[in-house]
mmCIF file of the C-alpha atoms, coordinates in Angstrom:
data_MODEL
# 
_entry.id   MODEL 
# 
loop_
_atom_site.group_PDB 
_atom_site.id 
_atom_site.type_symbol 
_atom_site.label_atom_id 
_atom_site.label_alt_id 
_atom_site.label_comp_id 
_atom_site.label_asym_id 
_atom_site.label_entity_id 
_atom_site.label_seq_id 
_atom_site.pdbx_PDB_ins_code 
_atom_site.Cartn_x 
_atom_site.Cartn_y 
_atom_site.Cartn_z 
_atom_site.occupancy 
_atom_site.B_iso_or_equiv 
_atom_site.pdbx_formal_charge 
_atom_site.auth_seq_id 
_atom_site.auth_comp_id 
_atom_site.auth_asym_id 
_atom_site.auth_atom_id 
_atom_site.pdbx_PDB_model_num 
ATOM 1   C CA . MET A 1 1   ? 64.438  89.736  107.797 1.00 0.00 ? 1   MET A CA 1 
ATOM 2   C CA . PRO A 1 2   ? 67.904  91.099  107.020 1.00 0.00 ? 2   PRO A CA 1 
ATOM 3   C CA . ASN A 1 3   ? 68.744  94.586  107.701 1.00 0.00 ? 3   ASN A CA 1 
ATOM 4   C CA . HIS A 1 4   ? 70.070  96.053  104.340 1.00 0.00 ? 4   HIS A CA 1 
ATOM 5   C CA . GLU A 1 5   ? 71.387  99.347  105.856 1.00 0.00 ? 5   GLU A CA 1 
ATOM 6   C CA . ASN A 1 6   ? 75.104  100.028 105.410 1.00 0.00 ? 6   ASN A CA 1 
ATOM 7   C CA . ARG A 1 7   ? 75.741  96.793  103.530 1.00 0.00 ? 7   ARG A CA 1 
ATOM 8   C CA . ALA A 1 8   ? 77.467  98.153  100.444 1.00 0.00 ? 8   ALA A CA 1 
ATOM 9   C CA . ASP A 1 9   ? 80.895  98.254  102.025 1.00 0.00 ? 9   ASP A CA 1 
ATOM 10  C CA . ASP A 1 10  ? 80.662  94.761  103.493 1.00 0.00 ? 10  ASP A CA 1 
ATOM 11  C CA . PRO A 1 11  ? 80.962  92.043  100.861 1.00 0.00 ? 11  PRO A CA 1 
ATOM 12  C CA . ILE A 1 12  ? 80.343  89.168  103.266 1.00 0.00 ? 12  ILE A CA 1 
ATOM 13  C CA . LEU A 1 13  ? 77.150  90.567  104.606 1.00 0.00 ? 13  LEU A CA 1 
ATOM 14  C CA . GLY A 1 14  ? 76.113  91.654  101.056 1.00 0.00 ? 14  GLY A CA 1 
ATOM 15  C CA . LEU A 1 15  ? 76.632  88.130  99.797  1.00 0.00 ? 15  LEU A CA 1 
ATOM 16  C CA . ILE A 1 16  ? 74.481  86.733  102.625 1.00 0.00 ? 16  ILE A CA 1 
ATOM 17  C CA . ASP A 1 17  ? 71.713  89.180  101.820 1.00 0.00 ? 17  ASP A CA 1 
ATOM 18  C CA . GLU A 1 18  ? 71.959  88.159  98.151  1.00 0.00 ? 18  GLU A CA 1 
ATOM 19  C CA . THR A 1 19  ? 71.632  84.507  99.048  1.00 0.00 ? 19  THR A CA 1 
ATOM 20  C CA . ILE A 1 20  ? 68.695  85.105  101.256 1.00 0.00 ? 20  ILE A CA 1 
ATOM 21  C CA . ASP A 1 21  ? 66.847  87.224  98.628  1.00 0.00 ? 21  ASP A CA 1 
ATOM 22  C CA . ASP A 1 22  ? 67.687  84.333  96.048  1.00 0.00 ? 22  ASP A CA 1 
ATOM 23  C CA . TYR A 1 23  ? 66.126  81.767  98.327  1.00 0.00 ? 23  TYR A CA 1 
ATOM 24  C CA . ARG A 1 24  ? 63.091  83.945  98.823  1.00 0.00 ? 24  ARG A CA 1 
ATOM 25  C CA . ARG A 1 25  ? 62.655  84.485  95.028  1.00 0.00 ? 25  ARG A CA 1 
ATOM 26  C CA . HIS A 1 26  ? 63.123  80.762  94.345  1.00 0.00 ? 26  HIS A CA 1 
ATOM 27  C CA . ASP A 1 27  ? 60.415  80.124  96.977  1.00 0.00 ? 27  ASP A CA 1 
ATOM 28  C CA . ALA A 1 28  ? 57.948  82.507  95.500  1.00 0.00 ? 28  ALA A CA 1 
ATOM 29  C CA . VAL A 1 29  ? 58.346  81.156  91.926  1.00 0.00 ? 29  VAL A CA 1 
ATOM 30  C CA . ASN A 1 30  ? 58.985  77.447  92.441  1.00 0.00 ? 30  ASN A CA 1 
ATOM 31  C CA . GLY A 1 31  ? 57.721  76.424  95.938  1.00 0.00 ? 31  GLY A CA 1 
ATOM 32  C CA . THR A 1 32  ? 55.962  73.367  96.937  1.00 0.00 ? 32  THR A CA 1 
ATOM 33  C CA . ASP A 1 33  ? 55.126  72.992  100.583 1.00 0.00 ? 33  ASP A CA 1 
ATOM 34  C CA . ASP A 1 34  ? 58.110  70.645  101.252 1.00 0.00 ? 34  ASP A CA 1 
ATOM 35  C CA . GLU A 1 35  ? 60.361  72.875  99.252  1.00 0.00 ? 35  GLU A CA 1 
ATOM 36  C CA . ALA A 1 36  ? 58.999  75.939  100.868 1.00 0.00 ? 36  ALA A CA 1 
ATOM 37  C CA . ASP A 1 37  ? 59.710  74.414  104.359 1.00 0.00 ? 37  ASP A CA 1 
ATOM 38  C CA . GLU A 1 38  ? 63.293  73.463  103.386 1.00 0.00 ? 38  GLU A CA 1 
ATOM 39  C CA . ILE A 1 39  ? 63.897  76.937  101.861 1.00 0.00 ? 39  ILE A CA 1 
ATOM 40  C CA . ALA A 1 40  ? 62.425  78.554  104.948 1.00 0.00 ? 40  ALA A CA 1 
ATOM 41  C CA . ARG A 1 41  ? 64.854  76.539  107.078 1.00 0.00 ? 41  ARG A CA 1 
ATOM 42  C CA . GLY A 1 42  ? 67.746  77.601  104.802 1.00 0.00 ? 42  GLY A CA 1 
ATOM 43  C CA . VAL A 1 43  ? 66.761  81.309  105.030 1.00 0.00 ? 43  VAL A CA 1 
ATOM 44  C CA . GLU A 1 44  ? 66.526  80.945  108.778 1.00 0.00 ? 44  GLU A CA 1 
ATOM 45  C CA . CYS A 1 45  ? 70.073  79.468  108.872 1.00 0.00 ? 45  CYS A CA 1 
ATOM 46  C CA . LEU A 1 46  ? 71.465  82.158  106.638 1.00 0.00 ? 46  LEU A CA 1 
ATOM 47  C CA . GLU A 1 47  ? 69.865  84.871  108.682 1.00 0.00 ? 47  GLU A CA 1 
ATOM 48  C CA . ALA A 1 48  ? 71.432  83.261  111.862 1.00 0.00 ? 48  ALA A CA 1 
ATOM 49  C CA . VAL A 1 49  ? 74.839  83.289  110.002 1.00 0.00 ? 49  VAL A CA 1 
ATOM 50  C CA . GLU A 1 50  ? 74.205  86.955  109.098 1.00 0.00 ? 50  GLU A CA 1 
ATOM 51  C CA . ARG A 1 51  ? 73.630  87.943  112.699 1.00 0.00 ? 51  ARG A CA 1 
ATOM 52  C CA . GLU A 1 52  ? 76.580  85.994  113.971 1.00 0.00 ? 52  GLU A CA 1 
ATOM 53  C CA . SER A 1 53  ? 78.893  87.327  111.256 1.00 0.00 ? 53  SER A CA 1 
ATOM 54  C CA . HIS A 1 54  ? 77.790  90.842  111.934 1.00 0.00 ? 54  HIS A CA 1 
ATOM 55  C CA . ARG A 1 55  ? 78.532  90.198  115.704 1.00 0.00 ? 55  ARG A CA 1 
ATOM 56  C CA . LEU A 1 56  ? 81.848  88.799  114.887 1.00 0.00 ? 56  LEU A CA 1 
ATOM 57  C CA . LEU A 1 57  ? 82.813  91.779  112.691 1.00 0.00 ? 57  LEU A CA 1 
ATOM 58  C CA . ARG A 1 58  ? 81.810  94.238  115.416 1.00 0.00 ? 58  ARG A CA 1 
ATOM 59  C CA . GLN A 1 59  ? 83.890  92.320  117.923 1.00 0.00 ? 59  GLN A CA 1 
ATOM 60  C CA . ALA A 1 60  ? 86.929  92.247  115.576 1.00 0.00 ? 60  ALA A CA 1 
ATOM 61  C CA . ASP A 1 61  ? 86.541  95.998  115.033 1.00 0.00 ? 61  ASP A CA 1 
ATOM 62  C CA . ARG A 1 62  ? 86.345  96.555  118.776 1.00 0.00 ? 62  ARG A CA 1 
ATOM 63  C CA . LEU A 1 63  ? 89.531  94.379  119.234 1.00 0.00 ? 63  LEU A CA 1 
ATOM 64  C CA . VAL A 1 64  ? 91.428  96.308  116.599 1.00 0.00 ? 64  VAL A CA 1 
ATOM 65  C CA . ARG A 1 65  ? 90.405  99.613  118.354 1.00 0.00 ? 65  ARG A CA 1 
ATOM 66  C CA . ALA A 1 66  ? 91.508  98.322  121.723 1.00 0.00 ? 66  ALA A CA 1 
ATOM 67  C CA . LEU A 1 67  ? 94.861  97.003  120.360 1.00 0.00 ? 67  LEU A CA 1 
ATOM 68  C CA . ALA A 1 68  ? 95.375  100.319 118.506 1.00 0.00 ? 68  ALA A CA 1 
ATOM 69  C CA . ALA A 1 69  ? 94.640  102.378 121.694 1.00 0.00 ? 69  ALA A CA 1 
ATOM 70  C CA . ARG A 1 70  ? 97.123  100.222 123.698 1.00 0.00 ? 70  ARG A CA 1 
ATOM 71  C CA . SER A 1 71  ? 99.648  100.892 121.080 1.00 0.00 ? 71  SER A CA 1 
ATOM 72  C CA . GLY A 1 72  ? 99.002  104.599 121.019 1.00 0.00 ? 72  GLY A CA 1 
ATOM 73  C CA . LEU A 1 73  ? 97.748  104.605 117.449 1.00 0.00 ? 73  LEU A CA 1 
ATOM 74  C CA . ASP A 1 74  ? 94.404  105.155 115.743 1.00 0.00 ? 74  ASP A CA 1 
ATOM 75  C CA . PRO A 1 75  ? 92.917  101.960 114.232 1.00 0.00 ? 75  PRO A CA 1 
ATOM 76  C CA . ASP A 1 76  ? 93.795  102.670 110.645 1.00 0.00 ? 76  ASP A CA 1 
ATOM 77  C CA . ALA A 1 77  ? 97.404  103.393 111.413 1.00 0.00 ? 77  ALA A CA 1 
ATOM 78  C CA . PHE A 1 78  ? 97.507  100.298 113.613 1.00 0.00 ? 78  PHE A CA 1 
ATOM 79  C CA . ARG A 1 79  ? 96.120  98.084  110.895 1.00 0.00 ? 79  ARG A CA 1 
ATOM 80  C CA . CYS A 1 80  ? 98.754  99.503  108.454 1.00 0.00 ? 80  CYS A CA 1 
ATOM 81  C CA . LEU A 1 81  ? 101.658 99.075  110.853 1.00 0.00 ? 81  LEU A CA 1 
ATOM 82  C CA . HIS A 1 82  ? 100.622 95.567  111.848 1.00 0.00 ? 82  HIS A CA 1 
ATOM 83  C CA . LEU A 1 83  ? 100.399 94.512  108.177 1.00 0.00 ? 83  LEU A CA 1 
ATOM 84  C CA . LEU A 1 84  ? 103.744 96.142  107.453 1.00 0.00 ? 84  LEU A CA 1 
ATOM 85  C CA . GLY A 1 85  ? 105.250 94.266  110.362 1.00 0.00 ? 85  GLY A CA 1 
ATOM 86  C CA . ARG A 1 86  ? 103.834 91.007  108.960 1.00 0.00 ? 86  ARG A CA 1 
ATOM 87  C CA . HIS A 1 87  ? 104.356 91.393  105.305 1.00 0.00 ? 87  HIS A CA 1 
ATOM 88  C CA . GLY A 1 88  ? 107.369 93.671  105.103 1.00 0.00 ? 88  GLY A CA 1 
ATOM 89  C CA . THR A 1 89  ? 107.639 96.418  102.562 1.00 0.00 ? 89  THR A CA 1 
ATOM 90  C CA . LEU A 1 90  ? 104.515 96.890  100.506 1.00 0.00 ? 90  LEU A CA 1 
ATOM 91  C CA . PRO A 1 91  ? 103.265 99.371  97.864  1.00 0.00 ? 91  PRO A CA 1 
ATOM 92  C CA . SER A 1 92  ? 100.581 101.660 99.373  1.00 0.00 ? 92  SER A CA 1 
ATOM 93  C CA . ARG A 1 93  ? 97.956  100.196 96.985  1.00 0.00 ? 93  ARG A CA 1 
ATOM 94  C CA . ARG A 1 94  ? 98.596  96.736  98.247  1.00 0.00 ? 94  ARG A CA 1 
ATOM 95  C CA . LEU A 1 95  ? 98.480  98.068  101.857 1.00 0.00 ? 95  LEU A CA 1 
ATOM 96  C CA . SER A 1 96  ? 95.107  99.651  101.074 1.00 0.00 ? 96  SER A CA 1 
ATOM 97  C CA . ALA A 1 97  ? 93.832  96.386  99.634  1.00 0.00 ? 97  ALA A CA 1 
ATOM 98  C CA . LEU A 1 98  ? 95.041  94.376  102.639 1.00 0.00 ? 98  LEU A CA 1 
ATOM 99  C CA . THR A 1 99  ? 93.544  96.717  105.284 1.00 0.00 ? 99  THR A CA 1 
ATOM 100 C CA . GLY A 1 100 ? 90.375  97.459  103.393 1.00 0.00 ? 100 GLY A CA 1 
ATOM 101 C CA . LEU A 1 101 ? 91.012  101.143 103.596 1.00 0.00 ? 101 LEU A CA 1 
ATOM 102 C CA . ASP A 1 102 ? 90.515  103.559 100.854 1.00 0.00 ? 102 ASP A CA 1 
ATOM 103 C CA . PRO A 1 103 ? 93.528  105.378 99.403  1.00 0.00 ? 103 PRO A CA 1 
ATOM 104 C CA . ASP A 1 104 ? 92.809  108.667 101.326 1.00 0.00 ? 104 ASP A CA 1 
ATOM 105 C CA . GLN A 1 105 ? 92.512  106.683 104.569 1.00 0.00 ? 105 GLN A CA 1 
ATOM 106 C CA . THR A 1 106 ? 95.728  104.862 103.828 1.00 0.00 ? 106 THR A CA 1 
ATOM 107 C CA . ARG A 1 107 ? 97.513  108.117 103.124 1.00 0.00 ? 107 ARG A CA 1 
ATOM 108 C CA . ALA A 1 108 ? 96.318  109.603 106.367 1.00 0.00 ? 108 ALA A CA 1 
ATOM 109 C CA . ALA A 1 109 ? 97.376  106.487 108.252 1.00 0.00 ? 109 ALA A CA 1 
ATOM 110 C CA . LEU A 1 110 ? 100.815 106.504 106.583 1.00 0.00 ? 110 LEU A CA 1 
ATOM 111 C CA . ALA A 1 111 ? 101.333 110.140 107.338 1.00 0.00 ? 111 ALA A CA 1 
ATOM 112 C CA . ALA A 1 112 ? 100.533 109.393 111.038 1.00 0.00 ? 112 ALA A CA 1 
ATOM 113 C CA . LEU A 1 113 ? 103.044 106.492 111.019 1.00 0.00 ? 113 LEU A CA 1 
ATOM 114 C CA . GLU A 1 114 ? 105.718 108.614 109.254 1.00 0.00 ? 114 GLU A CA 1 
ATOM 115 C CA . SER A 1 115 ? 105.240 111.480 111.783 1.00 0.00 ? 115 SER A CA 1 
ATOM 116 C CA . ALA A 1 116 ? 105.737 108.975 114.669 1.00 0.00 ? 116 ALA A CA 1 
ATOM 117 C CA . ALA A 1 117 ? 108.863 107.602 112.872 1.00 0.00 ? 117 ALA A CA 1 
ATOM 118 C CA . LEU A 1 118 ? 107.134 104.083 112.685 1.00 0.00 ? 118 LEU A CA 1 
ATOM 119 C CA . ALA A 1 119 ? 107.183 103.810 108.805 1.00 0.00 ? 119 ALA A CA 1 
ATOM 120 C CA . ARG A 1 120 ? 108.469 105.637 105.747 1.00 0.00 ? 120 ARG A CA 1 
ATOM 121 C CA . ARG A 1 121 ? 107.864 105.776 102.114 1.00 0.00 ? 121 ARG A CA 1 
ATOM 122 C CA . VAL A 1 122 ? 110.878 104.817 100.004 1.00 0.00 ? 122 VAL A CA 1 
ATOM 123 C CA . ARG A 1 123 ? 111.606 103.806 96.387  1.00 0.00 ? 123 ARG A CA 1 
ATOM 124 C CA . ASP A 1 124 ? 112.280 100.146 95.652  1.00 0.00 ? 124 ASP A CA 1 
ATOM 125 C CA . ASP A 1 125 ? 114.889 98.925  93.119  1.00 0.00 ? 125 ASP A CA 1 
ATOM 126 C CA . GLU A 1 126 ? 112.554 99.627  90.169  1.00 0.00 ? 126 GLU A CA 1 
ATOM 127 C CA . GLY A 1 127 ? 111.709 103.183 91.405  1.00 0.00 ? 127 GLY A CA 1 
ATOM 128 C CA . HIS A 1 128 ? 108.271 102.357 92.687  1.00 0.00 ? 128 HIS A CA 1 
ATOM 129 C CA . VAL A 1 129 ? 107.148 104.025 95.907  1.00 0.00 ? 129 VAL A CA 1 
ATOM 130 C CA . VAL A 1 130 ? 106.732 101.506 98.688  1.00 0.00 ? 130 VAL A CA 1 
ATOM 131 C CA . VAL A 1 131 ? 106.064 101.715 102.416 1.00 0.00 ? 131 VAL A CA 1 
ATOM 132 C CA . GLU A 1 132 ? 108.332 100.051 105.009 1.00 0.00 ? 132 GLU A CA 1 
ATOM 133 C CA . ALA A 1 133 ? 107.987 99.952  108.764 1.00 0.00 ? 133 ALA A CA 1 
ATOM 134 C CA . ASP A 1 134 ? 110.905 100.433 111.146 1.00 0.00 ? 134 ASP A CA 1 
ATOM 135 C CA . PRO A 1 135 ? 111.016 96.840  112.540 1.00 0.00 ? 135 PRO A CA 1 
ATOM 136 C CA . ALA A 1 136 ? 112.310 97.996  115.998 1.00 0.00 ? 136 ALA A CA 1 
ATOM 137 C CA . ALA A 1 137 ? 109.720 100.812 116.350 1.00 0.00 ? 137 ALA A CA 1 
ATOM 138 C CA . CYS A 1 138 ? 106.960 98.395  115.034 1.00 0.00 ? 138 CYS A CA 1 
ATOM 139 C CA . ARG A 1 139 ? 107.844 95.755  117.628 1.00 0.00 ? 139 ARG A CA 1 
ATOM 140 C CA . ALA A 1 140 ? 108.058 98.346  120.431 1.00 0.00 ? 140 ALA A CA 1 
ATOM 141 C CA . ARG A 1 141 ? 104.691 99.811  119.547 1.00 0.00 ? 141 ARG A CA 1 
ATOM 142 C CA . VAL A 1 142 ? 102.677 96.668  118.610 1.00 0.00 ? 142 VAL A CA 1 
ATOM 143 C CA . ASP A 1 143 ? 104.213 93.621  120.311 1.00 0.00 ? 143 ASP A CA 1 
ATOM 144 C CA . ALA A 1 144 ? 103.168 94.369  123.921 1.00 0.00 ? 144 ALA A CA 1 
ATOM 145 C CA . ALA A 1 145 ? 99.477  94.800  122.857 1.00 0.00 ? 145 ALA A CA 1 
ATOM 146 C CA . VAL A 1 146 ? 99.494  91.700  120.670 1.00 0.00 ? 146 VAL A CA 1 
ATOM 147 C CA . ARG A 1 147 ? 101.347 89.668  123.405 1.00 0.00 ? 147 ARG A CA 1 
ATOM 148 C CA . GLU A 1 148 ? 98.656  90.611  125.880 1.00 0.00 ? 148 GLU A CA 1 
ATOM 149 C CA . LEU A 1 149 ? 96.012  89.533  123.391 1.00 0.00 ? 149 LEU A CA 1 
ATOM 150 C CA . ARG A 1 150 ? 97.742  86.157  122.868 1.00 0.00 ? 150 ARG A CA 1 
ATOM 151 C CA . GLU A 1 151 ? 98.107  85.547  126.633 1.00 0.00 ? 151 GLU A CA 1 
ATOM 152 C CA . SER A 1 152 ? 94.477  86.251  127.178 1.00 0.00 ? 152 SER A CA 1 
ATOM 153 C CA . TRP A 1 153 ? 93.406  84.249  124.082 1.00 0.00 ? 153 TRP A CA 1 
ATOM 154 C CA . TYR A 1 154 ? 95.601  81.233  124.815 1.00 0.00 ? 154 TYR A CA 1 
ATOM 155 C CA . PRO A 1 155 ? 93.290  79.640  127.515 1.00 0.00 ? 155 PRO A CA 1 
ATOM 156 C CA . LEU A 1 156 ? 90.458  79.621  124.878 1.00 0.00 ? 156 LEU A CA 1 
ATOM 157 C CA . THR A 1 157 ? 92.726  77.947  122.271 1.00 0.00 ? 157 THR A CA 1 
ATOM 158 C CA . ALA A 1 158 ? 94.771  75.659  124.421 1.00 0.00 ? 158 ALA A CA 1 
ATOM 159 C CA . ARG A 1 159 ? 93.733  72.662  122.287 1.00 0.00 ? 159 ARG A CA 1 
ATOM 160 C CA . ARG A 1 160 ? 95.465  74.231  119.369 1.00 0.00 ? 160 ARG A CA 1 
ATOM 161 C CA . CYS A 1 161 ? 92.148  74.890  117.611 1.00 0.00 ? 161 CYS A CA 1 
ATOM 162 C CA . ASP A 1 162 ? 91.919  78.463  116.538 1.00 0.00 ? 162 ASP A CA 1 
ATOM 163 C CA . ASP A 1 163 ? 88.135  78.903  116.162 1.00 0.00 ? 163 ASP A CA 1 
ATOM 164 C CA . LEU A 1 164 ? 88.618  82.491  114.844 1.00 0.00 ? 164 LEU A CA 1 
ATOM 165 C CA . ALA A 1 165 ? 90.773  81.300  111.996 1.00 0.00 ? 165 ALA A CA 1 
ATOM 166 C CA . ILE A 1 166 ? 88.167  78.547  111.133 1.00 0.00 ? 166 ILE A CA 1 
ATOM 167 C CA . VAL A 1 167 ? 85.406  81.165  111.088 1.00 0.00 ? 167 VAL A CA 1 
ATOM 168 C CA . ALA A 1 168 ? 87.520  83.637  109.022 1.00 0.00 ? 168 ALA A CA 1 
ATOM 169 C CA . THR A 1 169 ? 88.136  80.840  106.459 1.00 0.00 ? 169 THR A CA 1 
ATOM 170 C CA . LEU A 1 170 ? 84.476  79.880  106.311 1.00 0.00 ? 170 LEU A CA 1 
ATOM 171 C CA . LEU A 1 171 ? 83.498  83.492  105.733 1.00 0.00 ? 171 LEU A CA 1 
ATOM 172 C CA . ALA A 1 172 ? 86.177  84.033  103.054 1.00 0.00 ? 172 ALA A CA 1 
ATOM 173 C CA . ASP A 1 173 ? 84.833  80.947  101.271 1.00 0.00 ? 173 ASP A CA 1 
ATOM 174 C CA . GLY A 1 174 ? 81.275  82.195  101.546 1.00 0.00 ? 174 GLY A CA 1 
ATOM 175 C CA . ARG A 1 175 ? 80.926  82.918  97.829  1.00 0.00 ? 175 ARG A CA 1 
ATOM 176 C CA . ARG A 1 176 ? 81.722  79.405  96.875  1.00 0.00 ? 176 ARG A CA 1 
ATOM 177 C CA . LEU A 1 177 ? 79.192  78.031  99.413  1.00 0.00 ? 177 LEU A CA 1 
ATOM 178 C CA . SER A 1 178 ? 76.600  80.351  98.119  1.00 0.00 ? 178 SER A CA 1 
ATOM 179 C CA . GLU A 1 179 ? 77.180  79.403  94.505  1.00 0.00 ? 179 GLU A CA 1 
ATOM 180 C CA . LEU A 1 180 ? 76.996  75.637  95.649  1.00 0.00 ? 180 LEU A CA 1 
ATOM 181 C CA . VAL A 1 181 ? 73.747  76.234  97.414  1.00 0.00 ? 181 VAL A CA 1 
ATOM 182 C CA . LEU A 1 182 ? 72.267  77.955  94.515  1.00 0.00 ? 182 LEU A CA 1 
ATOM 183 C CA . SER A 1 183 ? 73.371  75.257  92.042  1.00 0.00 ? 183 SER A CA 1 
ATOM 184 C CA . LEU A 1 184 ? 71.752  72.605  94.263  1.00 0.00 ? 184 LEU A CA 1 
ATOM 185 C CA . GLY A 1 185 ? 68.465  74.453  94.450  1.00 0.00 ? 185 GLY A CA 1 
# 
């Protein structure tokens, strides 16, 4: 049975819960014995995906926290700095969307980055406030931690198959999969 606690903030786990509930409703209304067995197997599979997804999310959060600590930053500031380093100058709203932080958390993270001289808010050519990282400071702060991660991860991905990217893609496409499953049922 899925645990519905603290699911409102997690769209992937919420989607899995919705799909499991849809299977159960379908089973209760339309079920024959064969259909019920098939639906039960589908529910068991979705619950296994839910458990593994939850474990993966917890591991990813622990990884970000460890990288942030190695970089001397809190996790929210680390996420912002890392994304600024990857994407370049961004409006703070876009940074909030990419990090999954609410605007207040983003403002606090940016204040920490500004006070550490790692990023600053500036106006772009159109007068909009955007955030830019200091590339040298960003590299100095983040690269060592990320390099250490890559070096420890490389033996696991030596065949050039990045399992984490595959899993992330599958989870991101979860809504389409759910809609397909429901349309087939």
